[in-house]
VOTI-494463 format. One record per residue (C-alpha): x, y, z; residue number from 1. Coordinates in steps of 0.25 Angstrom, whole numbers, padded with zeros to 4 digits. Example, Ala and Ser with C-alpha at 12.3 -4.5 7.8 and 13.67 -1.06 7.14 Angstrom:
BEGIN
[[0049; -0018; 0031]; 1],
[[0055; -0004; 0029]; 2],
This chain:
BEGIN
[[0467; 0372; 0432]; 1],
[[0474; 0378; 0420]; 2],
[[0488; 0379; 0418]; 3],
[[0487; 0394; 0417]; 4],
[[0481; 0394; 0431]; 5],
[[0493; 0388; 0437]; 6],
[[0505; 0393; 0429]; 7],
[[0506; 0406; 0436]; 8],
[[0508; 0399; 0449]; 9],
[[0520; 0391; 0444]; 10],
[[0534; 0397; 0443]; 11],
[[0545; 0392; 0434]; 12],
[[0558; 0388; 0441]; 13],
[[0567; 0399; 0438]; 14],
[[0582; 0396; 0438]; 15],
[[0591; 0406; 0444]; 16],
[[0606; 0407; 0444]; 17],
[[0613; 0403; 0456]; 18],
[[0627; 0407; 0462]; 19],
[[0634; 0420; 0462]; 20],
[[0629; 0431; 0453]; 21],
[[0642; 0438; 0450]; 22],
[[0650; 0435; 0437]; 23],
[[0637; 0431; 0430]; 24],
[[0639; 0426; 0415]; 25],
[[0632; 0434; 0404]; 26],
[[0622; 0422; 0403]; 27],
[[0619; 0423; 0418]; 28],
[[0617; 0438; 0417]; 29],
[[0607; 0436; 0407]; 30],
[[0600; 0425; 0415]; 31],
[[0600; 0434; 0427]; 32],
[[0593; 0445; 0419]; 33],
[[0583; 0435; 0414]; 34],
[[0580; 0432; 0428]; 35],
[[0578; 0446; 0432]; 36],
[[0569; 0448; 0420]; 37],
[[0561; 0436; 0423]; 38],
[[0559; 0441; 0437]; 39],
[[0553; 0454; 0432]; 40],
[[0544; 0447; 0422]; 41],
[[0551; 0451; 0410]; 42],
[[0551; 0438; 0403]; 43],
[[0555; 0441; 0389]; 44],
[[0568; 0448; 0394]; 45],
[[0570; 0437; 0404]; 46],
[[0569; 0426; 0392]; 47],
[[0579; 0435; 0384]; 48],
[[0589; 0435; 0396]; 49],
[[0588; 0420; 0398]; 50],
[[0590; 0418; 0383]; 51],
[[0602; 0426; 0383]; 52],
[[0608; 0418; 0395]; 53],
[[0605; 0406; 0387]; 54],
[[0612; 0411; 0375]; 55],
[[0625; 0415; 0383]; 56],
[[0624; 0401; 0390]; 57],
[[0616; 0390; 0383]; 58],
[[0618; 0381; 0395]; 59],
[[0611; 0391; 0405]; 60],
[[0600; 0382; 0410]; 61],
[[0594; 0392; 0419]; 62],
[[0593; 0402; 0408]; 63],
[[0585; 0391; 0400]; 64],
[[0576; 0388; 0411]; 65],
[[0573; 0403; 0414]; 66],
[[0571; 0407; 0400]; 67],
[[0561; 0395; 0399]; 68],
[[0554; 0400; 0412]; 69],
[[0553; 0414; 0406]; 70],
[[0548; 0409; 0392]; 71],
[[0537; 0400; 0399]; 72],
[[0533; 0413; 0407]; 73],
[[0532; 0420; 0394]; 74],
[[0523; 0409; 0388]; 75],
[[0534; 0403; 0379]; 76],
[[0533; 0389; 0385]; 77],
[[0538; 0382; 0373]; 78],
[[0551; 0391; 0373]; 79],
[[0552; 0389; 0388]; 80],
[[0552; 0374; 0386]; 81],
[[0564; 0375; 0376]; 82],
[[0572; 0382; 0387]; 83],
[[0568; 0372; 0398]; 84],
[[0572; 0361; 0388]; 85],
[[0586; 0368; 0386]; 86],
[[0588; 0369; 0401]; 87],
[[0584; 0354; 0404]; 88],
[[0594; 0350; 0393]; 89],
[[0605; 0357; 0401]; 90],
[[0599; 0353; 0415]; 91],
[[0590; 0341; 0414]; 92],
[[0588; 0339; 0429]; 93],
[[0581; 0353; 0432]; 94],
[[0568; 0351; 0438]; 95],
[[0564; 0365; 0437]; 96],
[[0567; 0366; 0422]; 97],
[[0558; 0354; 0420]; 98],
[[0547; 0361; 0429]; 99],
[[0548; 0373; 0421]; 100],
[[0547; 0366; 0408]; 101],
[[0535; 0359; 0414]; 102],
[[0529; 0372; 0416]; 103],
[[0531; 0376; 0401]; 104],
[[0525; 0363; 0396]; 105],
[[0513; 0365; 0406]; 106],
[[0511; 0379; 0400]; 107],
[[0511; 0373; 0386]; 108],
[[0500; 0363; 0390]; 109],
[[0510; 0351; 0388]; 110],
[[0506; 0344; 0401]; 111],
[[0514; 0331; 0399]; 112],
[[0527; 0338; 0396]; 113],
[[0524; 0347; 0408]; 114],
[[0521; 0335; 0418]; 115],
[[0534; 0328; 0413]; 116],
[[0542; 0340; 0416]; 117],
[[0536; 0342; 0430]; 118],
[[0538; 0328; 0433]; 119],
[[0553; 0328; 0429]; 120],
[[0554; 0341; 0438]; 121],
[[0548; 0333; 0449]; 122],
[[0557; 0322; 0447]; 123],
[[0569; 0330; 0448]; 124],
[[0564; 0338; 0460]; 125],
[[0553; 0331; 0467]; 126],
[[0553; 0341; 0478]; 127],
[[0548; 0353; 0470]; 128],
[[0533; 0355; 0473]; 129],
[[0531; 0365; 0462]; 130],
[[0534; 0354; 0451]; 131],
[[0523; 0346; 0456]; 132],
[[0514; 0358; 0457]; 133],
[[0517; 0361; 0443]; 134],
[[0515; 0347; 0438]; 135],
[[0502; 0347; 0445]; 136],
[[0498; 0359; 0437]; 137],
[[0501; 0351; 0424]; 138],
[[0493; 0339; 0429]; 139],
[[0481; 0348; 0432]; 140],
[[0481; 0355; 0419]; 141],
[[0482; 0342; 0412]; 142],
[[0470; 0336; 0419]; 143],
[[0478; 0327; 0428]; 144],
[[0471; 0331; 0441]; 145],
[[0476; 0320; 0450]; 146],
[[0491; 0322; 0447]; 147],
[[0489; 0337; 0448]; 148],
[[0484; 0336; 0462]; 149],
[[0496; 0326; 0465]; 150],
[[0505; 0337; 0460]; 151],
[[0500; 0348; 0468]; 152],
[[0499; 0339; 0480]; 153],
[[0514; 0335; 0478]; 154],
[[0518; 0350; 0477]; 155],
[[0510; 0353; 0490]; 156],
[[0517; 0340; 0497]; 157],
[[0531; 0345; 0493]; 158],
[[0527; 0360; 0497]; 159],
[[0515; 0362; 0506]; 160],
[[0516; 0377; 0504]; 161],
[[0515; 0376; 0489]; 162],
[[0504; 0386; 0486]; 163],
[[0503; 0384; 0471]; 164],
[[0501; 0369; 0472]; 165],
[[0489; 0372; 0482]; 166],
[[0484; 0382; 0472]; 167],
[[0485; 0373; 0460]; 168],
[[0479; 0361; 0467]; 169],
[[0468; 0371; 0471]; 170],
[[0465; 0375; 0457]; 171],
[[0464; 0360; 0453]; 172],
[[0454; 0357; 0464]; 173],
[[0446; 0369; 0460]; 174],
[[0446; 0364; 0445]; 175],
[[0442; 0350; 0450]; 176],
[[0430; 0356; 0458]; 177],
[[0436; 0354; 0472]; 178],
[[0434; 0369; 0477]; 179],
[[0437; 0365; 0492]; 180],
[[0450; 0358; 0489]; 181],
[[0454; 0370; 0480]; 182],
[[0451; 0380; 0491]; 183],
[[0459; 0373; 0500]; 184],
[[0471; 0373; 0491]; 185],
[[0469; 0388; 0487]; 186],
[[0468; 0391; 0502]; 187],
[[0481; 0384; 0504]; 188],
[[0488; 0391; 0492]; 189],
[[0484; 0404; 0497]; 190],
[[0489; 0402; 0511]; 191],
[[0502; 0398; 0506]; 192],
[[0503; 0410; 0496]; 193],
[[0493; 0421; 0500]; 194],
[[0499; 0430; 0490]; 195],
[[0494; 0422; 0478]; 196],
[[0483; 0429; 0470]; 197],
[[0481; 0417; 0462]; 198],
[[0478; 0408; 0474]; 199],
[[0467; 0419; 0478]; 200],
[[0461; 0419; 0465]; 201],
[[0460; 0404; 0464]; 202],
[[0453; 0404; 0478]; 203],
[[0445; 0416; 0475]; 204],
[[0440; 0409; 0462]; 205],
[[0437; 0397; 0470]; 206],
[[0429; 0404; 0480]; 207],
[[0421; 0411; 0469]; 208],
[[0418; 0398; 0462]; 209],
[[0413; 0393; 0476]; 210],
[[0404; 0405; 0477]; 211],
[[0412; 0411; 0489]; 212],
[[0413; 0424; 0482]; 213],
[[0418; 0433; 0494]; 214],
[[0429; 0423; 0496]; 215],
[[0432; 0423; 0482]; 216],
[[0432; 0438; 0481]; 217],
[[0442; 0439; 0493]; 218],
[[0452; 0429; 0486]; 219],
[[0451; 0436; 0473]; 220],
[[0453; 0450; 0479]; 221],
[[0465; 0444; 0486]; 222],
[[0470; 0439; 0472]; 223],
[[0469; 0452; 0466]; 224],
[[0475; 0459; 0478]; 225],
[[0487; 0450; 0476]; 226],
[[0489; 0454; 0462]; 227],
[[0482; 0442; 0456]; 228],
[[0474; 0450; 0446]; 229],
[[0470; 0440; 0436]; 230],
[[0457; 0440; 0428]; 231],
[[0453; 0427; 0435]; 232],
[[0453; 0434; 0449]; 233],
[[0445; 0446; 0444]; 234],
[[0435; 0437; 0437]; 235],
[[0433; 0428; 0449]; 236],
[[0431; 0440; 0458]; 237],
[[0422; 0446; 0448]; 238],
[[0413; 0433; 0449]; 239],
[[0414; 0434; 0464]; 240],
[[0410; 0449; 0464]; 241],
[[0398; 0445; 0455]; 242],
[[0393; 0435; 0464]; 243],
[[0394; 0445; 0476]; 244],
[[0386; 0454; 0467]; 245],
[[0397; 0464; 0466]; 246],
[[0395; 0466; 0451]; 247],
[[0404; 0478; 0449]; 248],
[[0415; 0472; 0456]; 249],
[[0413; 0459; 0447]; 250],
[[0413; 0467; 0434]; 251],
[[0426; 0474; 0438]; 252],
[[0432; 0461; 0441]; 253],
[[0427; 0455; 0428]; 254],
[[0432; 0467; 0420]; 255],
[[0446; 0466; 0427]; 256],
[[0446; 0451; 0423]; 257],
[[0443; 0455; 0408]; 258],
[[0454; 0466; 0409]; 259],
[[0464; 0455; 0413]; 260],
[[0459; 0444; 0403]; 261],
[[0452; 0451; 0392]; 262],
[[0450; 0438; 0384]; 263],
[[0442; 0430; 0394]; 264],
[[0428; 0428; 0389]; 265],
[[0423; 0424; 0402]; 266],
[[0426; 0437; 0409]; 267],
[[0419; 0445; 0398]; 268],
[[0407; 0435; 0399]; 269],
[[0406; 0437; 0414]; 270],
[[0407; 0452; 0414]; 271],
[[0397; 0452; 0403]; 272],
[[0387; 0443; 0410]; 273],
[[0388; 0453; 0422]; 274],
[[0385; 0465; 0413]; 275],
[[0373; 0457; 0407]; 276],
[[0368; 0454; 0421]; 277],
[[0369; 0469; 0424]; 278],
[[0361; 0472; 0411]; 279],
[[0373; 0479; 0406]; 280],
[[0372; 0473; 0392]; 281],
[[0380; 0483; 0385]; 282],
[[0392; 0479; 0394]; 283],
[[0389; 0464; 0394]; 284],
[[0389; 0463; 0378]; 285],
[[0404; 0468; 0376]; 286],
[[0408; 0457; 0387]; 287],
[[0401; 0446; 0380]; 288],
[[0407; 0451; 0367]; 289],
[[0421; 0450; 0373]; 290],
[[0418; 0436; 0379]; 291],
[[0413; 0431; 0366]; 292],
[[0426; 0435; 0359]; 293],
[[0433; 0426; 0368]; 294],
[[0423; 0415; 0369]; 295],
[[0414; 0415; 0357]; 296],
[[0406; 0402; 0360]; 297],
[[0401; 0406; 0374]; 298],
[[0386; 0404; 0374]; 299],
[[0383; 0412; 0387]; 300],
[[0390; 0425; 0381]; 301],
[[0382; 0425; 0368]; 302],
[[0369; 0423; 0377]; 303],
[[0373; 0434; 0386]; 304],
[[0377; 0444; 0375]; 305],
[[0364; 0440; 0368]; 306],
[[0356; 0444; 0381]; 307],
[[0364; 0457; 0382]; 308],
[[0361; 0461; 0368]; 309],
[[0346; 0457; 0370]; 310],
[[0345; 0466; 0382]; 311],
[[0351; 0477; 0374]; 312],
[[0341; 0475; 0363]; 313],
[[0351; 0470; 0353]; 314],
[[0342; 0458; 0349]; 315],
[[0350; 0454; 0336]; 316],
[[0363; 0453; 0343]; 317],
[[0356; 0445; 0355]; 318],
[[0351; 0435; 0345]; 319],
[[0365; 0433; 0338]; 320],
[[0370; 0430; 0352]; 321],
[[0359; 0421; 0356]; 322],
[[0359; 0414; 0343]; 323],
[[0374; 0412; 0345]; 324],
[[0372; 0406; 0358]; 325],
[[0361; 0396; 0353]; 326],
[[0371; 0392; 0343]; 327],
[[0381; 0388; 0354]; 328],
[[0370; 0382; 0363]; 329],
[[0357; 0379; 0356]; 330],
[[0351; 0372; 0368]; 331],
[[0352; 0384; 0378]; 332],
[[0338; 0388; 0382]; 333],
[[0343; 0401; 0388]; 334],
[[0348; 0406; 0374]; 335],
[[0335; 0403; 0368]; 336],
[[0327; 0411; 0378]; 337],
[[0336; 0423; 0376]; 338],
[[0335; 0422; 0361]; 339],
[[0320; 0421; 0363]; 340],
[[0320; 0434; 0371]; 341],
[[0328; 0441; 0360]; 342],
[[0318; 0436; 0350]; 343],
[[0306; 0441; 0359]; 344],
[[0313; 0455; 0359]; 345],
[[0313; 0455; 0344]; 346],
[[0298; 0451; 0344]; 347],
[[0302; 0438; 0337]; 348],
[[0292; 0431; 0346]; 349],
[[0292; 0418; 0338]; 350],
[[0307; 0416; 0339]; 351],
[[0306; 0420; 0354]; 352],
[[0296; 0410; 0357]; 353],
[[0304; 0399; 0349]; 354],
[[0316; 0402; 0357]; 355],
[[0309; 0402; 0370]; 356],
[[0303; 0389; 0367]; 357],
[[0316; 0383; 0363]; 358],
[[0322; 0388; 0377]; 359],
[[0311; 0381; 0384]; 360],
[[0314; 0368; 0376]; 361],
[[0328; 0369; 0381]; 362],
[[0325; 0370; 0395]; 363],
[[0321; 0384; 0399]; 364],
[[0309; 0386; 0408]; 365],
[[0297; 0390; 0400]; 366],
[[0293; 0401; 0410]; 367],
[[0307; 0407; 0409]; 368],
[[0306; 0407; 0394]; 369],
[[0293; 0414; 0394]; 370],
[[0297; 0424; 0404]; 371],
[[0309; 0428; 0395]; 372],
[[0299; 0431; 0384]; 373],
[[0290; 0438; 0393]; 374],
[[0300; 0447; 0398]; 375],
[[0304; 0450; 0383]; 376],
[[0290; 0453; 0380]; 377],
[[0289; 0463; 0392]; 378],
[[0302; 0470; 0388]; 379],
[[0299; 0472; 0373]; 380],
């Protein structure tokens, strides 16, 4: 799994004030305001309030921790670490602060530091399953699969109802090519937390990968119903609809995925390929254009855009795309036979014959190569 795939599952360990709320100091009042802003998702305001609490009381450990959490949520992990450092300088035995700093290091890709912090947190509080779950994520992302599995297993042994540990282990099993083990873990995670759209998306995607398209659409529908409207959920459901020959629904979902993630080359490529299959070449080409903006070395996109241009009679542009594809992979027989077709449409028969011969040398069936040229001859 990637770190981004698991980060939303893991919550920071917030520190709240305890005791009577009457007669608060000015620093505590700012702290409470920061907590309210944080709960509302107003992170910038929360960070400012925690900062004001720190200014008024430089020994305010909870304010450092919560400002660190807020900064980490804002993508300011390096600043978050300075806050956690300050908190640990004042309270060096806080397992939660070590765990929070471990999260920040994980976000930065500093796996060794993250593991050290989670290990320290586990030493200080060996009964917290979430610490082992989070350390399992780091081991997973760093490629240490055995230790990742042990981490998730330890979290589950401490808390047999720890849904996110089952989910994370399921993702690991899926990435390791063990779909049945993944499905068992996803099933368990959903049984423990049936309101998690993330879990339904994961199981739905697994069903789609295993060609269980109806099960996949059911799970992905549930994910969206629960408010988990991610580009991945729509994209996976689009694939399922496509396999079920529900092309319009598929296109709607691919479009929704693009709206949610407009810089994802894969989404444009797939939607463009569907349009190409439907022979809607004028709609396919803009999608291939967009895909190439974000992934300019993708061979398939150049080929498909070239075929689209050829189908529209723009042979010069088709040649530019197919020539570019050949530069990327000069040993691909399919590209040569497509370029042969373009040459044939232009009545450049010698070049067409040469490309057809080259495609056969590279493994294309001779009958197929000849049939392509015969079809061009019929159309022109």
